[in-house]
PDB file as gemmi writes it, atoms N, CA and C in Angstrom:
CRYST1    1.000    1.000    1.000  90.00  90.00  90.00 P 1                      
ATOM      1  N   MET A   1       0.830  -1.273  -0.001  1.00  0.00           N  
ATOM      2  CA  MET A   1       0.081  -0.084  -0.014  1.00  0.00           C  
ATOM      3  C   MET A   1       1.021   1.202   0.100  1.00  0.00           C  
ATOM      4  N   LEU A   2       0.616   2.118  -0.946  1.00  0.00           N  
ATOM      5  CA  LEU A   2       1.603   3.180  -0.954  1.00  0.00           C  
ATOM      6  C   LEU A   2       0.566   4.517  -1.227  1.00  0.00           C  
ATOM      7  N   PRO A   3       0.187   5.189   0.016  1.00  0.00           N  
ATOM      8  CA  PRO A   3      -0.669   6.368  -0.172  1.00  0.00           C  
ATOM      9  C   PRO A   3       0.017   7.490  -0.868  1.00  0.00           C  
ATOM     10  N   VAL A   4      -0.715   8.081  -1.712  1.00  0.00           N  
ATOM     11  CA  VAL A   4      -0.476   9.356  -2.463  1.00  0.00           C  
ATOM     12  C   VAL A   4      -1.297  10.424  -2.079  1.00  0.00           C  
ATOM     13  N   ALA A   5      -0.849  11.631  -1.741  1.00  0.00           N  
ATOM     14  CA  ALA A   5      -1.640  12.833  -1.394  1.00  0.00           C  
ATOM     15  C   ALA A   5      -1.788  13.590  -2.762  1.00  0.00           C  
ATOM     16  N   ASP A   6      -2.913  14.261  -2.702  1.00  0.00           N  
ATOM     17  CA  ASP A   6      -3.230  15.394  -3.890  1.00  0.00           C  
ATOM     18  C   ASP A   6      -2.164  16.203  -4.005  1.00  0.00           C  
ATOM     19  N   ASP A   7      -1.854  16.912  -2.780  1.00  0.00           N  
ATOM     20  CA  ASP A   7      -0.769  18.109  -2.533  1.00  0.00           C  
ATOM     21  C   ASP A   7       0.559  17.489  -2.132  1.00  0.00           C  
ATOM     22  N   ASP A   8       1.544  17.489  -2.801  1.00  0.00           N  
ATOM     23  CA  ASP A   8       2.713  16.982  -2.633  1.00  0.00           C  
ATOM     24  C   ASP A   8       3.563  17.552  -1.160  1.00  0.00           C  
ATOM     25  N   SER A   9       2.999  18.722  -0.800  1.00  0.00           N  
ATOM     26  CA  SER A   9       3.350  19.274   0.372  1.00  0.00           C  
ATOM     27  C   SER A   9       2.836  18.624   1.784  1.00  0.00           C  
ATOM     28  N   CYS A  10       1.865  17.875   1.534  1.00  0.00           N  
ATOM     29  CA  CYS A  10       1.166  17.189   2.600  1.00  0.00           C  
ATOM     30  C   CYS A  10       2.218  16.164   3.269  1.00  0.00           C  
ATOM     31  N   GLU A  11       2.136  15.848   4.514  1.00  0.00           N  
ATOM     32  CA  GLU A  11       2.877  14.885   5.094  1.00  0.00           C  
ATOM     33  C   GLU A  11       1.887  13.687   5.200  1.00  0.00           C  
ATOM     34  N   ILE A  12       2.495  12.422   5.001  1.00  0.00           N  
ATOM     35  CA  ILE A  12       1.805  11.298   5.053  1.00  0.00           C  
ATOM     36  C   ILE A  12       2.734  10.245   5.836  1.00  0.00           C  
ATOM     37  N   LYS A  13       2.188   9.557   6.643  1.00  0.00           N  
ATOM     38  CA  LYS A  13       2.949   8.604   7.508  1.00  0.00           C  
ATOM     39  C   LYS A  13       2.046   7.260   7.351  1.00  0.00           C  
ATOM     40  N   VAL A  14       2.858   6.205   7.158  1.00  0.00           N  
ATOM     41  CA  VAL A  14       2.104   4.751   7.526  1.00  0.00           C  
ATOM     42  C   VAL A  14       2.585   4.001   8.545  1.00  0.00           C  
ATOM     43  N   ASN A  15       1.879   3.788   9.668  1.00  0.00           N  
ATOM     44  CA  ASN A  15       2.338   3.034  10.744  1.00  0.00           C  
ATOM     45  C   ASN A  15       3.350   3.925  11.667  1.00  0.00           C  
ATOM     46  N   GLY A  16       3.335   5.038  11.390  1.00  0.00           N  
ATOM     47  CA  GLY A  16       4.361   6.148  12.041  1.00  0.00           C  
ATOM     48  C   GLY A  16       5.797   6.307  11.091  1.00  0.00           C  
ATOM     49  N   GLY A  17       5.635   5.659  10.035  1.00  0.00           N  
ATOM     50  CA  GLY A  17       6.911   5.642   9.079  1.00  0.00           C  
ATOM     51  C   GLY A  17       6.523   6.421   7.682  1.00  0.00           C  
ATOM     52  N   LYS A  18       7.579   6.607   6.856  1.00  0.00           N  
ATOM     53  CA  LYS A  18       7.584   7.017   5.853  1.00  0.00           C  
ATOM     54  C   LYS A  18       6.771   5.946   4.904  1.00  0.00           C  
ATOM     55  N   PRO A  19       5.858   6.557   3.883  1.00  0.00           N  
ATOM     56  CA  PRO A  19       5.250   5.586   3.092  1.00  0.00           C  
ATOM     57  C   PRO A  19       6.166   4.931   2.168  1.00  0.00           C  
ATOM     58  N   GLY A  20       5.825   3.613   1.675  1.00  0.00           N  
ATOM     59  CA  GLY A  20       6.787   2.869   1.008  1.00  0.00           C  
ATOM     60  C   GLY A  20       7.542   2.030   1.844  1.00  0.00           C  
ATOM     61  N   THR A  21       7.601   2.227   3.357  1.00  0.00           N  
ATOM     62  CA  THR A  21       8.404   1.102   4.075  1.00  0.00           C  
ATOM     63  C   THR A  21       7.454  -0.105   4.244  1.00  0.00           C  
ATOM     64  N   VAL A  22       8.293  -1.405   4.494  1.00  0.00           N  
ATOM     65  CA  VAL A  22       7.526  -2.341   4.669  1.00  0.00           C  
ATOM     66  C   VAL A  22       6.718  -2.710   5.704  1.00  0.00           C  
ATOM     67  N   THR A  23       5.484  -3.137   5.702  1.00  0.00           N  
ATOM     68  CA  THR A  23       4.565  -3.483   6.477  1.00  0.00           C  
ATOM     69  C   THR A  23       4.437  -4.987   6.767  1.00  0.00           C  
ATOM     70  N   ALA A  24       4.475  -5.702   7.688  1.00  0.00           N  
ATOM     71  CA  ALA A  24       4.614  -7.041   7.583  1.00  0.00           C  
ATOM     72  C   ALA A  24       2.933  -7.405   7.637  1.00  0.00           C  
ATOM     73  N   LEU A  25       2.523  -8.240   6.985  1.00  0.00           N  
ATOM     74  CA  LEU A  25       0.991  -8.868   7.014  1.00  0.00           C  
ATOM     75  C   LEU A  25       1.010 -10.078   7.889  1.00  0.00           C  
ATOM     76  N   ASN A  26       0.061  -9.767   8.942  1.00  0.00           N  
ATOM     77  CA  ASN A  26      -0.118 -11.323   9.541  1.00  0.00           C  
ATOM     78  C   ASN A  26      -1.240 -12.110   9.037  1.00  0.00           C  
ATOM     79  N   VAL A  27      -1.102 -13.423   9.295  1.00  0.00           N  
ATOM     80  CA  VAL A  27      -2.327 -14.153   8.892  1.00  0.00           C  
ATOM     81  C   VAL A  27      -3.546 -13.795   9.591  1.00  0.00           C  
ATOM     82  N   GLY A  28      -4.435 -13.611   9.302  1.00  0.00           N  
ATOM     83  CA  GLY A  28      -5.773 -12.964   9.880  1.00  0.00           C  
ATOM     84  C   GLY A  28      -5.788 -11.402   9.706  1.00  0.00           C  
ATOM     85  N   ALA A  29      -5.959 -10.637  10.581  1.00  0.00           N  
ATOM     86  CA  ALA A  29      -6.046  -9.245  10.434  1.00  0.00           C  
ATOM     87  C   ALA A  29      -4.830  -8.630  10.881  1.00  0.00           C  
ATOM     88  N   THR A  30      -4.608  -7.526  10.042  1.00  0.00           N  
ATOM     89  CA  THR A  30      -3.593  -6.316  10.226  1.00  0.00           C  
ATOM     90  C   THR A  30      -3.944  -5.009  10.090  1.00  0.00           C  
ATOM     91  N   PHE A  31      -3.808  -4.352  11.184  1.00  0.00           N  
ATOM     92  CA  PHE A  31      -4.322  -2.767  10.938  1.00  0.00           C  
ATOM     93  C   PHE A  31      -2.965  -1.873  10.505  1.00  0.00           C  
ATOM     94  N   VAL A  32      -3.502  -0.974   9.612  1.00  0.00           N  
ATOM     95  CA  VAL A  32      -2.685  -0.079   8.961  1.00  0.00           C  
ATOM     96  C   VAL A  32      -2.946   1.266   9.421  1.00  0.00           C  
ATOM     97  N   ARG A  33      -2.107   2.112  10.190  1.00  0.00           N  
ATOM     98  CA  ARG A  33      -2.657   3.285  10.401  1.00  0.00           C  
ATOM     99  C   ARG A  33      -1.964   4.561   9.399  1.00  0.00           C  
ATOM    100  N   LEU A  34      -2.841   5.125   8.721  1.00  0.00           N  
ATOM    101  CA  LEU A  34      -2.488   6.194   7.885  1.00  0.00           C  
ATOM    102  C   LEU A  34      -2.768   7.521   8.432  1.00  0.00           C  
ATOM    103  N   GLU A  35      -1.605   8.504   8.547  1.00  0.00           N  
ATOM    104  CA  GLU A  35      -1.914   9.536   9.042  1.00  0.00           C  
ATOM    105  C   GLU A  35      -1.378  10.840   7.877  1.00  0.00           C  
ATOM    106  N   VAL A  36      -2.106  11.687   7.782  1.00  0.00           N  
ATOM    107  CA  VAL A  36      -2.238  12.928   6.846  1.00  0.00           C  
ATOM    108  C   VAL A  36      -2.107  14.176   7.641  1.00  0.00           C  
ATOM    109  N   LYS A  37      -1.320  15.054   7.306  1.00  0.00           N  
ATOM    110  CA  LYS A  37      -1.284  16.677   7.882  1.00  0.00           C  
ATOM    111  C   LYS A  37      -1.143  17.415   6.607  1.00  0.00           C  
ATOM    112  N   SER A  38      -1.726  18.473   6.761  1.00  0.00           N  
ATOM    113  CA  SER A  38      -1.756  19.404   5.819  1.00  0.00           C  
ATOM    114  C   SER A  38      -0.539  19.990   5.779  1.00  0.00           C  
ATOM    115  N   ALA A  39      -0.295  20.980   4.728  1.00  0.00           N  
ATOM    116  CA  ALA A  39       1.010  21.550   4.436  1.00  0.00           C  
ATOM    117  C   ALA A  39       1.446  22.329   5.847  1.00  0.00           C  
ATOM    118  N   ASP A  40       0.372  23.164   6.018  1.00  0.00           N  
ATOM    119  CA  ASP A  40       0.751  24.053   7.209  1.00  0.00           C  
ATOM    120  C   ASP A  40       0.495  23.599   8.635  1.00  0.00           C  
ATOM    121  N   GLY A  41       0.109  22.283   8.604  1.00  0.00           N  
ATOM    122  CA  GLY A  41       0.168  21.523   9.850  1.00  0.00           C  
ATOM    123  C   GLY A  41      -1.367  21.961  10.739  1.00  0.00           C  
ATOM    124  N   SER A  42      -2.213  22.681   9.917  1.00  0.00           N  
ATOM    125  CA  SER A  42      -3.353  23.089  10.772  1.00  0.00           C  
ATOM    126  C   SER A  42      -4.266  21.925  10.969  1.00  0.00           C  
ATOM    127  N   ASN A  43      -4.463  21.132   9.899  1.00  0.00           N  
ATOM    128  CA  ASN A  43      -5.440  19.943   9.588  1.00  0.00           C  
ATOM    129  C   ASN A  43      -4.720  18.732   9.602  1.00  0.00           C  
ATOM    130  N   SER A  44      -5.364  17.632  10.288  1.00  0.00           N  
ATOM    131  CA  SER A  44      -4.903  16.306  10.289  1.00  0.00           C  
ATOM    132  C   SER A  44      -5.762  15.279  10.474  1.00  0.00           C  
ATOM    133  N   GLN A  45      -5.660  14.126   9.701  1.00  0.00           N  
ATOM    134  CA  GLN A  45      -6.637  13.208   9.685  1.00  0.00           C  
ATOM    135  C   GLN A  45      -5.890  11.804   9.928  1.00  0.00           C  
ATOM    136  N   VAL A  46      -6.559  10.961  10.622  1.00  0.00           N  
ATOM    137  CA  VAL A  46      -5.967   9.493  10.839  1.00  0.00           C  
ATOM    138  C   VAL A  46      -6.966   8.576  10.344  1.00  0.00           C  
ATOM    139  N   ASN A  47      -6.439   7.510   9.486  1.00  0.00           N  
ATOM    140  CA  ASN A  47      -7.460   6.431   9.003  1.00  0.00           C  
ATOM    141  C   ASN A  47      -6.790   5.051   9.235  1.00  0.00           C  
ATOM    142  N   LEU A  48      -7.645   4.148   9.760  1.00  0.00           N  
ATOM    143  CA  LEU A  48      -7.076   2.760  10.007  1.00  0.00           C  
ATOM    144  C   LEU A  48      -7.841   2.045   8.903  1.00  0.00           C  
ATOM    145  N   CYS A  49      -6.814   1.113   8.162  1.00  0.00           N  
ATOM    146  CA  CYS A  49      -6.922   0.123   7.302  1.00  0.00           C  
ATOM    147  C   CYS A  49      -6.932  -1.257   7.940  1.00  0.00           C  
ATOM    148  N   LEU A  50      -8.106  -2.051   7.764  1.00  0.00           N  
ATOM    149  CA  LEU A  50      -7.729  -3.421   8.022  1.00  0.00           C  
ATOM    150  C   LEU A  50      -7.673  -4.304   6.966  1.00  0.00           C  
ATOM    151  N   LEU A  51      -6.526  -4.988   6.901  1.00  0.00           N  
ATOM    152  CA  LEU A  51      -6.327  -5.948   5.894  1.00  0.00           C  
ATOM    153  C   LEU A  51      -6.537  -7.375   6.430  1.00  0.00           C  
ATOM    154  N   LEU A  52      -7.186  -8.322   5.694  1.00  0.00           N  
ATOM    155  CA  LEU A  52      -7.241  -9.740   6.195  1.00  0.00           C  
ATOM    156  C   LEU A  52      -6.342 -10.473   5.120  1.00  0.00           C  
ATOM    157  N   ALA A  53      -5.553 -11.422   5.689  1.00  0.00           N  
ATOM    158  CA  ALA A  53      -5.095 -12.271   4.879  1.00  0.00           C  
ATOM    159  C   ALA A  53      -5.220 -13.722   5.454  1.00  0.00           C  
ATOM    160  N   ARG A  54      -5.442 -14.718   4.509  1.00  0.00           N  
ATOM    161  CA  ARG A  54      -5.707 -16.020   4.745  1.00  0.00           C  
ATOM    162  C   ARG A  54      -4.398 -16.958   4.691  1.00  0.00           C  
ATOM    163  N   PRO A  55      -4.068 -17.942   5.243  1.00  0.00           N  
ATOM    164  CA  PRO A  55      -2.533 -18.690   5.000  1.00  0.00           C  
ATOM    165  C   PRO A  55      -2.682 -19.247   3.824  1.00  0.00           C  
ATOM    166  N   LEU A  56      -1.327 -19.402   3.235  1.00  0.00           N  
ATOM    167  CA  LEU A  56      -1.124 -19.940   2.256  1.00  0.00           C  
ATOM    168  C   LEU A  56      -0.874 -21.541   2.621  1.00  0.00           C  
ATOM    169  N   VAL A  57      -1.719 -22.479   1.790  1.00  0.00           N  
ATOM    170  CA  VAL A  57      -1.341 -23.933   1.912  1.00  0.00           C  
ATOM    171  C   VAL A  57      -0.528 -24.349   0.818  1.00  0.00           C  
ATOM    172  N   THR A  58       0.543 -25.051   1.117  1.00  0.00           N  
ATOM    173  CA  THR A  58       1.304 -25.374  -0.002  1.00  0.00           C  
ATOM    174  C   THR A  58       1.185 -27.002   0.177  1.00  0.00           C  
ATOM    175  N   PRO A  59       1.684 -28.001  -0.771  1.00  0.00           N  
ATOM    176  CA  PRO A  59       1.763 -29.096  -0.830  1.00  0.00           C  
ATOM    177  C   PRO A  59       2.457 -29.803   0.416  1.00  0.00           C  
ATOM    178  N   ILE A  60       3.266 -29.208   0.765  1.00  0.00           N  
ATOM    179  CA  ILE A  60       4.120 -29.607   2.015  1.00  0.00           C  
ATOM    180  C   ILE A  60       3.427 -29.389   3.230  1.00  0.00           C  
ATOM    181  N   GLN A  61       2.697 -28.568   3.412  1.00  0.00           N  
ATOM    182  CA  GLN A  61       1.711 -28.085   4.587  1.00  0.00           C  
ATOM    183  C   GLN A  61       0.521 -28.958   4.600  1.00  0.00           C  
ATOM    184  N   ARG A  62       0.116 -29.560   3.464  1.00  0.00           N  
ATOM    185  CA  ARG A  62      -1.401 -30.079   3.518  1.00  0.00           C  
ATOM    186  C   ARG A  62      -1.489 -30.955   4.679  1.00  0.00           C  
ATOM    187  N   PRO A  63      -2.584 -31.107   5.268  1.00  0.00           N  
ATOM    188  CA  PRO A  63      -2.668 -32.033   6.393  1.00  0.00           C  
ATOM    189  C   PRO A  63      -2.726 -33.410   6.123  1.00  0.00           C  
ATOM    190  N   PHE A  64      -2.372 -34.147   7.121  1.00  0.00           N  
ATOM    191  CA  PHE A  64      -2.280 -35.791   6.782  1.00  0.00           C  
ATOM    192  C   PHE A  64      -2.963 -36.211   7.941  1.00  0.00           C  
ATOM    193  N   PHE A  65      -3.166 -37.577   7.912  1.00  0.00           N  
ATOM    194  CA  PHE A  65      -3.829 -38.270   8.936  1.00  0.00           C  
ATOM    195  C   PHE A  65      -2.866 -39.475   9.394  1.00  0.00           C  
ATOM    196  N   GLN A  66      -3.050 -39.917  10.708  1.00  0.00           N  
ATOM    197  CA  GLN A  66      -2.195 -41.099  11.072  1.00  0.00           C  
ATOM    198  C   GLN A  66      -2.931 -42.559  11.034  1.00  0.00           C  
ATOM    199  N   ASP A  67      -2.298 -43.597  10.538  1.00  0.00           N  
ATOM    200  CA  ASP A  67      -2.858 -44.921  10.758  1.00  0.00           C  
ATOM    201  C   ASP A  67      -3.003 -45.346  12.309  1.00  0.00           C  
ATOM    202  N   ASN A  68      -3.380 -46.714  12.493  1.00  0.00           N  
ATOM    203  CA  ASN A  68      -3.491 -46.950  13.941  1.00  0.00           C  
ATOM    204  C   ASN A  68      -1.971 -47.052  14.512  1.00  0.00           C  
ATOM    205  N   LEU A  69      -0.769 -47.205  13.751  1.00  0.00           N  
ATOM    206  CA  LEU A  69       0.466 -47.375  14.388  1.00  0.00           C  
ATOM    207  C   LEU A  69       1.141 -45.795  14.456  1.00  0.00           C  
ATOM    208  N   GLY A  70       0.354 -44.696  14.197  1.00  0.00           N  
ATOM    209  CA  GLY A  70       1.043 -43.595  14.334  1.00  0.00           C  
ATOM    210  C   GLY A  70       1.916 -43.148  12.952  1.00  0.00           C  
ATOM    211  N   LYS A  71       1.708 -43.807  11.852  1.00  0.00           N  
ATOM    212  CA  LYS A  71       2.465 -43.567  10.890  1.00  0.00           C  
ATOM    213  C   LYS A  71       1.641 -42.434  10.062  1.00  0.00           C  
ATOM    214  N   PRO A  72       2.078 -41.308   9.356  1.00  0.00           N  
ATOM    215  CA  PRO A  72       1.214 -40.592   8.718  1.00  0.00           C  
ATOM    216  C   PRO A  72       0.721 -41.249   7.094  1.00  0.00           C  
ATOM    217  N   VAL A  73      -0.304 -40.995   6.903  1.00  0.00           N  
ATOM    218  CA  VAL A  73      -0.944 -41.315   5.670  1.00  0.00           C  
ATOM    219  C   VAL A  73      -1.498 -40.077   5.057  1.00  0.00           C  
ATOM    220  N   LEU A  74      -1.488 -39.849   3.590  1.00  0.00           N  
ATOM    221  CA  LEU A  74      -1.819 -38.738   3.075  1.00  0.00           C  
ATOM    222  C   LEU A  74      -3.324 -38.758   2.817  1.00  0.00           C  
ATOM    223  N   GLU A  75      -4.246 -39.714   2.968  1.00  0.00           N  
ATOM    224  CA  GLU A  75      -5.670 -39.470   2.784  1.00  0.00           C  
ATOM    225  C   GLU A  75      -6.327 -40.634   3.765  1.00  0.00           C  
ATOM    226  N   ARG A  76      -7.473 -40.130   4.030  1.00  0.00           N  
ATOM    227  CA  ARG A  76      -8.081 -40.932   5.201  1.00  0.00           C  
ATOM    228  C   ARG A  76      -8.875 -42.138   4.636  1.00  0.00           C  
ATOM    229  N   GLN A  77      -8.493 -43.180   5.324  1.00  0.00           N  
ATOM    230  CA  GLN A  77      -9.190 -44.531   5.060  1.00  0.00           C  
ATOM    231  C   GLN A  77     -10.737 -44.641   5.377  1.00  0.00           C  
ATOM    232  N   ASN A  78     -11.669 -45.303   4.632  1.00  0.00           N  
ATOM    233  CA  ASN A  78     -12.898 -45.450   4.957  1.00  0.00           C  
ATOM    234  C   ASN A  78     -12.999 -46.342   6.134  1.00  0.00           C  
ATOM    235  N   HIS A  79     -14.263 -46.751   6.674  1.00  0.00           N  
ATOM    236  CA  HIS A  79     -14.366 -47.472   7.807  1.00  0.00           C  
ATOM    237  C   HIS A  79     -14.054 -49.122   7.474  1.00  0.00           C  
ATOM    238  N   TYR A  80     -13.944 -49.167   6.351  1.00  0.00           N  
ATOM    239  CA  TYR A  80     -13.564 -50.637   5.850  1.00  0.00           C  
ATOM    240  C   TYR A  80     -11.917 -50.897   6.011  1.00  0.00           C  
ATOM    241  N   GLY A  81     -11.231 -49.761   6.060  1.00  0.00           N  
ATOM    242  CA  GLY A  81      -9.839 -50.093   6.370  1.00  0.00           C  
ATOM    243  C   GLY A  81      -9.161 -49.863   4.733  1.00  0.00           C  
ATOM    244  N   PHE A  82      -9.829 -49.116   3.796  1.00  0.00           N  
ATOM    245  CA  PHE A  82      -9.249 -48.949   2.564  1.00  0.00           C  
ATOM    246  C   PHE A  82      -9.795 -47.678   1.874  1.00  0.00           C  
TER     247      PHE A  82                                                      
END                                                                             
């Protein structure tokens, strides 16, 4: 996210830092605080953006099940054992 003001003389901060700095995204909710000050400093506004991220699932992270001996199996067997 890179906020841009209509007036270049306005001061913008993202999470208290300069725009363009890296903001780590958490799995779930991440709040980003945007602060904008007018050029003369007489007006300011704070906005909060809520970013939602779901976890990425790769083939290595896919869930597995265990057999009766505790060994991992990649798919669940039916109640007949196959």
